[in-house]
Backbone as a chain_set.jsonl record, in Angstrom:
{"seq": "FTLLINPLTHFVVFIIPLTECVNEFVGLAMRAAYCAPSEIDAWRVFEWWGPLHIWLSCILGLLSLTFAAWILGKLPCCQLRRGVPSETDTYRTPKRPACLRHGF", "coords": {"N": [[124.285, 184.299, 106.11], [123.534, 186.816, 105.999], [121.351, 187.057, 104.196], [119.455, 185.821, 105.796], [118.596, 187.595, 107.678], [116.45, 189.241, 107.593], [114.102, 187.494, 107.388], [114.547, 186.307, 109.803], [114.325, 188.331, 111.691], [111.611, 189.185, 111.17], [110.439, 186.849, 111.992], [110.989, 186.772, 114.706], [110.064, 189.3, 115.717], [107.422, 189.555, 114.835], [106.043, 186.952, 114.503], [106.498, 185.259, 116.682], [105.523, 186.865, 119.088], [102.901, 187.152, 118.203], [101.943, 184.471, 118.161], [102.324, 183.97, 120.92], [100.304, 185.704, 121.943], [98.039, 184.733, 120.889], [98.114, 182.189, 122.277], [97.841, 183.119, 124.883], [95.267, 184.245, 124.945], [93.322, 182.638, 123.714], [94.155, 180.038, 124.141], [93.301, 178.299, 126.342], [90.592, 177.835, 125.667], [90.907, 176.611, 123.17], [92.218, 174.182, 123.951], [90.25, 173.127, 125.473], [88.155, 172.804, 123.592], [89.326, 170.976, 122.052], [89.058, 168.632, 123.375], [86.507, 168.064, 123.403], [83.468, 166.052, 122.804], [82.315, 165.968, 120.228], [82.269, 167.65, 116.992], [80.507, 169.792, 116.942], [79.94, 170.403, 119.623], [82.498, 171.163, 120.223], [82.775, 173.766, 119.032], [80.78, 175.082, 120.5], [82.144, 175.045, 122.989], [84.371, 176.409, 122.473], [83.216, 178.897, 121.755], [81.976, 179.541, 124.105], [84.136, 179.537, 126.021], [86.121, 181.021, 124.964], [87.339, 184.433, 124.057], [85.936, 185.184, 121.719], [83.379, 186.35, 120.94], [83.697, 188.929, 122.287], [85.874, 189.883, 120.772], [84.767, 190.181, 118.407], [82.728, 191.964, 118.728], [84.215, 194.232, 119.446], [85.503, 194.704, 117.154], [83.544, 195.258, 115.358], [82.494, 197.439, 116.558], [84.758, 199.224, 116.207], [85.061, 199.331, 113.548], [82.617, 200.652, 112.876], [83.021, 203.153, 114.124], [85.187, 204.017, 112.773], [83.97, 204.355, 110.138], [82.193, 206.38, 110.727], [83.899, 208.448, 111.406], [85.054, 208.73, 108.976], [82.785, 209.488, 107.389], [82.143, 211.95, 108.678], [84.392, 213.357, 107.971], [83.994, 213.877, 105.349], [82.174, 215.802, 105.374], [81.215, 219.223, 104.497], [81.918, 221.291, 106.521], [84.143, 220.269, 107.806], [86.157, 220.135, 106.009], [89.478, 221.007, 104.69], [90.522, 224.249, 104.409], [91.872, 225.983, 101.819], [94.298, 228.372, 101.179], [95.89, 231.126, 99.673], [99.345, 231.017, 100.059], [101.508, 233.32, 101.883], [104.493, 235.318, 101.312], [105.931, 235.479, 103.744], [105.042, 233.219, 105.142], [106.583, 230.742, 106.475], [106.038, 228.276, 107.329], [104.235, 226.875, 105.802], [105.14, 227.081, 103.137], [107.806, 225.635, 101.651], [111.371, 226.803, 101.584], [112.648, 227.665, 98.622], [115.373, 227.256, 96.251], [116.644, 230.157, 94.396], [116.762, 229.614, 91.541], [114.759, 227.926, 91.12], [112.438, 229.293, 91.78], [112.108, 231.056, 89.748], [111.679, 229.47, 87.608], [113.587, 228.284, 86.212]], "CA": [[123.586, 184.809, 107.267], [122.858, 188.141, 105.597], [120.061, 186.767, 103.72], [118.42, 185.402, 106.821], [118.411, 188.49, 108.868], [115.051, 189.792, 107.36], [113.167, 186.441, 107.784], [114.627, 185.908, 111.266], [113.812, 189.573, 112.321], [110.132, 189.097, 111.035], [109.792, 185.766, 112.881], [111.13, 187.322, 116.164], [109.307, 190.543, 115.988], [105.942, 189.389, 114.642], [105.387, 185.618, 114.65], [106.515, 184.767, 118.201], [104.532, 187.598, 119.744], [101.446, 186.795, 117.692], [101.659, 183.029, 118.761], [102.082, 183.958, 122.427], [99.06, 186.425, 122.141], [96.981, 183.654, 120.592], [98.073, 181.117, 123.303], [97.357, 183.768, 126.178], [93.817, 184.684, 124.949], [92.413, 181.544, 123.263], [94.722, 178.738, 124.436], [92.4, 177.415, 127.176], [89.454, 177.617, 124.767], [91.343, 175.587, 122.178], [92.447, 172.895, 124.647], [88.951, 172.574, 125.889], [87.437, 172.45, 122.449], [89.994, 169.766, 121.577], [88.608, 167.558, 124.188], [84.987, 167.962, 123.305], [83.114, 164.696, 122.125], [81.831, 166.197, 118.816], [82.619, 168.969, 116.459], [79.431, 170.957, 117.281], [80.273, 170.844, 121.011], [83.82, 171.996, 120.237], [82.534, 174.972, 118.651], [80.147, 175.759, 121.561], [83.042, 175.093, 124.082], [85.264, 177.467, 122.053], [82.55, 180.22, 121.864], [81.702, 179.978, 125.552], [85.324, 179.703, 126.905], [87.118, 181.973, 124.36], [86.909, 185.879, 123.83], [85.572, 185.576, 120.349], [82.402, 187.341, 120.866], [84.204, 190.187, 122.636], [86.669, 190.347, 119.817], [83.873, 190.476, 117.205], [81.953, 193.259, 119.129], [85.105, 195.324, 119.453], [85.945, 194.935, 115.768], [82.298, 195.878, 114.718], [82.508, 198.91, 117.113], [85.798, 199.991, 115.721], [84.705, 199.516, 112.179], [81.571, 201.664, 112.835], [83.702, 204.373, 114.42], [85.98, 204.475, 111.512], [82.987, 204.699, 109.122], [81.526, 207.503, 111.169], [84.863, 209.512, 111.286], [85.163, 208.972, 107.453], [81.733, 210.351, 106.781], [82.354, 213.279, 109.149], [85.542, 214.018, 107.286], [83.504, 214.296, 104.051], [81.245, 217.021, 105.433], [81.973, 220.556, 104.076], [82.551, 221.933, 107.634], [85.39, 219.494, 108.218], [87.199, 220.232, 104.864], [90.529, 221.782, 104.921], [90.399, 225.385, 103.583], [93.176, 226.288, 101.204], [94.334, 229.754, 100.838], [97.215, 231.554, 98.983], [100.275, 231.362, 101.113], [102.232, 234.588, 101.671], [105.924, 235.265, 101.288], [106.478, 235.374, 105.026], [104.695, 232.066, 105.684], [107.591, 229.665, 106.165], [105.566, 226.98, 107.774], [103.43, 226.152, 104.745], [105.841, 226.981, 101.885], [109.365, 225.37, 101.964], [112.205, 227.743, 100.901], [113.33, 227.026, 97.386], [116.434, 228.015, 95.608], [116.242, 231.13, 93.434], [116.664, 229.16, 90.146], [113.46, 227.077, 90.948], [111.435, 230.35, 91.948], [111.999, 231.719, 88.275], [111.367, 228.572, 86.528], [114.877, 227.869, 85.416]], "C": [[122.875, 186.265, 106.979], [121.576, 188.06, 104.968], [118.94, 186.45, 104.649], [118.086, 186.364, 107.711], [116.95, 189.035, 108.751], [114.034, 188.714, 107.766], [113.348, 186.246, 109.276], [114.113, 187.237, 112.071], [112.218, 189.506, 112.229], [109.69, 187.987, 111.966], [109.9, 186.341, 114.359], [110.178, 188.4, 116.543], [107.763, 190.333, 115.887], [105.372, 188.043, 115.04], [105.457, 185.112, 116.115], [105.53, 185.497, 119.093], [103.011, 187.242, 119.398], [101.095, 185.409, 118.307], [101.438, 183.201, 120.259], [100.76, 184.695, 122.804], [97.881, 185.356, 122.038], [96.834, 182.587, 121.768], [97.53, 181.791, 124.588], [95.754, 183.933, 126.02], [92.953, 183.506, 124.668], [92.981, 180.187, 123.511], [93.917, 177.727, 125.313], [91.187, 177.018, 126.379], [89.749, 176.443, 123.853], [91.635, 174.234, 122.762], [91.191, 172.295, 125.094], [88.001, 172.107, 124.735], [88.032, 171.218, 121.913], [89.465, 168.554, 122.21], [87.092, 167.281, 124.107], [84.657, 166.675, 122.472], [82.769, 164.898, 120.647], [82.326, 167.639, 118.366], [81.681, 170.238, 116.845], [79.719, 171.305, 118.683], [81.539, 171.469, 121.257], [83.54, 173.411, 119.879], [81.824, 175.839, 119.795], [81.077, 175.922, 122.62], [83.962, 176.395, 123.68], [84.585, 178.799, 122.108], [82.291, 180.573, 123.362], [82.937, 180.25, 126.382], [86.267, 180.743, 126.358], [86.539, 183.423, 124.31], [86.483, 186.13, 122.5], [84.441, 186.505, 120.181], [82.735, 188.695, 121.351], [84.988, 190.877, 121.544], [85.837, 190.928, 118.628], [83.078, 191.892, 117.542], [82.94, 194.421, 119.091], [85.423, 195.567, 117.958], [84.743, 195.643, 115.039], [82.293, 197.303, 115.278], [83.542, 199.834, 116.491], [85.647, 200.356, 114.285], [83.517, 200.662, 111.986], [82.115, 203.098, 113.185], [84.616, 204.863, 113.301], [85.124, 205.018, 110.408], [82.51, 206.069, 109.477], [82.596, 208.621, 111.01], [85.087, 209.776, 109.777], [83.968, 209.851, 106.88], [81.679, 211.717, 107.319], [83.344, 214.049, 108.495], [85.18, 214.437, 105.85], [82.518, 215.483, 104.084], [81.956, 218.385, 105.163], [82.645, 221.302, 105.317], [83.797, 221.449, 108.125], [86.373, 219.524, 107.045], [88.276, 221.111, 105.211], [90.425, 222.992, 103.937], [91.841, 225.724, 103.033], [93.182, 227.643, 100.826], [95.675, 229.941, 100.08], [98.266, 231.799, 100.009], [101.027, 232.622, 100.818], [103.66, 234.36, 101.718], [106.503, 235.061, 102.639], [105.994, 234.066, 105.795], [105.685, 230.914, 105.55], [107.068, 228.244, 106.635], [104.832, 226.129, 106.624], [104.241, 226.053, 103.421], [107.237, 226.682, 102.166], [110.074, 226.526, 101.034], [112.741, 226.91, 99.737], [114.398, 227.892, 96.862], [115.865, 229.105, 94.673], [116.051, 230.587, 92.081], [115.276, 228.423, 90.041], [112.302, 228.141, 91.121], [111.194, 230.884, 90.544], [111.765, 230.796, 87.293], [112.48, 228.087, 85.673], [115.18, 226.345, 85.646]], "O": [[121.908, 186.724, 107.586], [120.735, 188.935, 105.174], [117.758, 186.708, 104.425], [117.272, 186.063, 108.584], [116.309, 189.256, 109.778], [113.111, 189.071, 108.498], [112.354, 186.032, 109.97], [113.482, 187.058, 113.113], [111.581, 189.782, 113.245], [108.687, 188.132, 112.665], [108.917, 186.342, 115.1], [109.564, 188.369, 117.609], [106.968, 190.83, 116.686], [104.394, 187.95, 115.78], [104.476, 184.588, 116.643], [104.759, 184.847, 119.799], [102.12, 187.091, 120.233], [100.031, 185.251, 118.907], [100.486, 182.652, 120.815], [100.154, 184.382, 123.829], [97.005, 185.167, 122.881], [95.747, 182.173, 122.17], [96.818, 181.125, 125.341], [95.043, 183.739, 127.006], [91.918, 183.353, 125.316], [92.345, 179.208, 123.122], [93.873, 176.524, 125.056], [90.8, 175.851, 126.454], [89.009, 175.464, 123.761], [91.332, 173.219, 122.135], [91.05, 171.072, 125.106], [87.198, 171.186, 124.882], [87.298, 170.418, 121.333], [89.438, 167.498, 121.577], [86.559, 166.349, 124.71], [85.416, 166.27, 121.592], [82.958, 163.956, 119.878], [82.683, 168.548, 119.115], [82.064, 171.397, 117.004], [79.75, 172.502, 118.966], [81.758, 172.178, 122.239], [84.156, 174.263, 120.518], [82.135, 177.005, 120.038], [80.926, 176.948, 123.283], [84.221, 177.275, 124.5], [85.231, 179.786, 122.46], [82.38, 181.726, 123.783], [82.894, 181.049, 127.318], [87.095, 181.299, 127.08], [85.336, 183.592, 124.511], [86.631, 187.273, 122.067], [84.512, 187.4, 119.339], [82.103, 189.636, 120.872], [84.91, 192.085, 121.319], [86.152, 191.939, 118.001], [82.871, 192.759, 116.693], [82.537, 195.526, 118.727], [85.6, 196.736, 117.611], [84.956, 196.523, 114.205], [82.104, 198.262, 114.531], [83.299, 201.02, 116.269], [86.004, 201.442, 113.828], [83.533, 201.45, 111.04], [81.697, 204.093, 112.594], [84.715, 206.055, 113.011], [85.474, 206.022, 109.788], [82.418, 206.904, 108.577], [82.236, 209.688, 110.51], [85.286, 210.921, 109.369], [84.137, 210.756, 106.063], [81.246, 212.628, 106.614], [83.241, 215.274, 108.418], [85.894, 215.208, 105.209], [82.107, 216.052, 103.073], [83.101, 218.62, 105.55], [83.741, 221.85, 105.2], [84.498, 222.17, 108.835], [87.423, 218.895, 107.177], [88.039, 221.994, 106.036], [90.254, 222.77, 102.739], [92.832, 225.725, 103.763], [92.231, 228.128, 100.214], [96.451, 229.003, 99.9], [98.116, 232.73, 100.799], [101.189, 232.99, 99.655], [104.077, 233.279, 102.136], [107.578, 234.465, 102.699], [106.438, 233.814, 106.915], [105.613, 230.171, 104.571], [107.654, 227.206, 106.324], [104.863, 224.9, 106.575], [104.077, 225.093, 102.667], [107.863, 227.445, 102.903], [109.562, 227.049, 100.044], [113.175, 225.762, 99.825], [114.358, 229.115, 96.997], [114.729, 228.987, 94.212], [115.148, 231.097, 91.419], [114.716, 228.335, 88.948], [111.218, 227.864, 90.607], [110.035, 231.144, 90.223], [111.634, 231.186, 86.133], [112.306, 227.56, 84.574], [116.154, 225.821, 85.106]]}, "num_chains": 1, "name": "protein.A"}
């Protein structure tokens, strides 16, 4: 049983919710496409009844926002300025033992 706990946890935490989400969002479109008379009609029914075009537009929008944020992060005004930390600056420099400060 000990070796099965990780696959079982993965199955319960990821696979079952993913299956339920797919059934909730595209289940009706898949059932309608299954009953279509031809394969071309099935893709048309799936496109018309399913949220595929909405998903694609959301993915393209999020990818473009991510790319824009990456480009803005490369600009010089958005770069992190690094200075020399002071002795009293405890937030930026962690306390080290005395033997490490002197190089021993």
